[in-house]
FIBARO-480793 format. One line per field, with one value per residue: x, z negated, y of N, C-alpha, C in turn; residue number from 1. Coordinates in steps of 0.05 Angstrom, whole numbers, padded with zeros to 5 digits. Last residue first. Layout:
nxx = X,...
nzz = Z,...
nyy = Y,...
caxx = X,...
cazz = Z,...
cayy = Y,...
cxx = X,...
czz = Z,...
cyy = Y,...
num = NUM,...
//
This chain:
nxx = 01006,00968,00938,00971,00974,00922,00925,00965,00939,00900,00929,00949,00908,00916,00880,00877,00893,00873,00870,00818,00815,00842,00807,00758,00777,00781,00727,00705,00729,00751,00799,00817,00854,00847,00832,00770,00775,00779,00782,00799,00818,00885,00918,00945,00994,00978,00957,01001,01033,01006,01009,01064,01071,01047,01051,00998,00951,00902,00899,00941,00927,00880,00903,00936,00896,00830,00767,00694,00643,00576,00517,00452
nzz = -02949,-02917,-02905,-02870,-02824,-02803,-02788,-02745,-02709,-02696,-02670,-02626,-02604,-02570,-02530,-02546,-02510,-02498,-02501,-02491,-02433,-02417,-02437,-02406,-02353,-02356,-02365,-02317,-02283,-02305,-02280,-02275,-02256,-02242,-02249,-02269,-02289,-02348,-02356,-02407,-02440,-02464,-02498,-02495,-02477,-02427,-02408,-02405,-02370,-02324,-02320,-02310,-02262,-02226,-02246,-02234,-02222,-02232,-02184,-02179,-02220,-02202,-02154,-02179,-02208,-02182,-02211,-02211,-02227,-02240,-02219,-02237
nyy = 01620,01598,01641,01670,01633,01641,01694,01693,01661,01694,01736,01715,01656,01595,01544,01472,01419,01351,01302,01290,01298,01251,01210,01225,01217,01160,01144,01166,01129,01069,01022,00954,00900,00832,00778,00798,00855,00889,00959,01008,01071,01083,01058,01008,01003,00985,01031,01066,01040,01040,01098,01103,01074,01108,01177,01223,01248,01222,01200,01169,01133,01109,01080,01044,01017,01032,01055,01056,01091,01071,01093,01102
caxx = 01026,00990,00923,00962,00997,00929,00905,00968,00964,00889,00911,00967,00919,00913,00900,00864,00903,00872,00898,00829,00805,00852,00835,00762,00770,00808,00746,00694,00738,00729,00792,00801,00852,00851,00861,00786,00756,00792,00765,00804,00798,00861,00913,00917,00990,00993,00941,00973,01042,01008,00985,01050,01086,01034,01065,01020,00976,00917,00875,00936,00953,00880,00882,00945,00915,00852,00793,00721,00663,00603,00537,00479
cazz = -02969,-02925,-02917,-02895,-02844,-02815,-02805,-02772,-02720,-02708,-02696,-02648,-02600,-02597,-02535,-02541,-02534,-02489,-02503,-02516,-02455,-02410,-02439,-02434,-02364,-02351,-02387,-02344,-02280,-02300,-02299,-02267,-02278,-02236,-02260,-02262,-02271,-02333,-02352,-02378,-02440,-02446,-02501,-02501,-02506,-02444,-02411,-02419,-02401,-02337,-02322,-02331,-02289,-02231,-02233,-02248,-02214,-02257,-02195,-02161,-02219,-02226,-02153,-02160,-02226,-02185,-02196,-02220,-02206,-02248,-02220,-02238
cayy = 01631,01581,01620,01680,01639,01614,01685,01707,01653,01669,01742,01721,01682,01609,01564,01498,01435,01384,01312,01282,01315,01280,01210,01225,01243,01176,01141,01175,01158,01087,01042,00972,00921,00856,00785,00774,00842,00867,00935,00994,01046,01087,01091,01014,01011,00967,01011,01076,01041,01017,01088,01115,01064,01084,01153,01216,01260,01237,01218,01190,01147,01123,01103,01064,01029,01014,01064,01045,01091,01075,01074,01115
cxx = 01009,01005,00944,00949,00989,00955,00914,00949,00968,00916,00903,00950,00937,00923,00896,00885,00891,00881,00896,00856,00813,00841,00847,00788,00768,00802,00772,00714,00726,00738,00771,00796,00837,00844,00867,00815,00773,00767,00781,00784,00801,00844,00890,00909,00962,00992,00953,00957,01016,01017,00986,01027,01073,01043,01047,01033,00999,00941,00887,00915,00951,00904,00882,00929,00929,00875,00813,00744,00688,00626,00564,00498
czz = -02993,-02951,-02933,-02913,-02870,-02831,-02820,-02793,-02750,-02722,-02710,-02670,-02625,-02588,-02559,-02544,-02525,-02516,-02498,-02521,-02482,-02430,-02435,-02445,-02389,-02358,-02383,-02364,-02304,-02299,-02286,-02288,-02265,-02257,-02250,-02270,-02257,-02316,-02337,-02383,-02410,-02442,-02485,-02509,-02515,-02472,-02428,-02425,-02418,-02362,-02332,-02339,-02309,-02258,-02242,-02232,-02230,-02249,-02221,-02172,-02200,-02227,-02176,-02156,-02202,-02201,-02204,-02200,-02217,-02229,-02229,-02237
cyy = 01642,01592,01601,01661,01653,01617,01656,01698,01664,01659,01714,01725,01692,01638,01581,01524,01464,01397,01343,01297,01309,01302,01240,01226,01248,01207,01157,01172,01171,01116,01063,00997,00944,00876,00817,00779,00820,00858,00915,00972,01034,01063,01098,01041,01019,00975,00991,01046,01049,01021,01060,01105,01076,01072,01126,01190,01253,01253,01236,01210,01172,01141,01123,01089,01052,01030,01038,01051,01079,01074,01085,01095
num = 72,71,70,69,68,67,66,65,64,63,62,61,60,59,58,57,56,55,54,53,52,51,50,49,48,47,46,45,44,43,42,41,40,39,38,37,36,35,34,33,32,31,30,29,28,27,26,25,24,23,22,21,20,19,18,17,16,15,14,13,12,11,10,9,8,7,6,5,4,3,2,1
//
């Protein structure tokens, strides 16, 4: 199984964001990346992990009420 690496512009297109945003993620080390010489490459698996880490599950009203009852 081979890992698929993307360039910064390809990663930006994959995430549907700007190149600047991807470069900021790299600079802040918020996403895993690889240096290949002077080039930076990102694995698709690492980008998917970044997206999943930011996932927020939906809540329903009954769950919110249960949490509020526990606080009071």
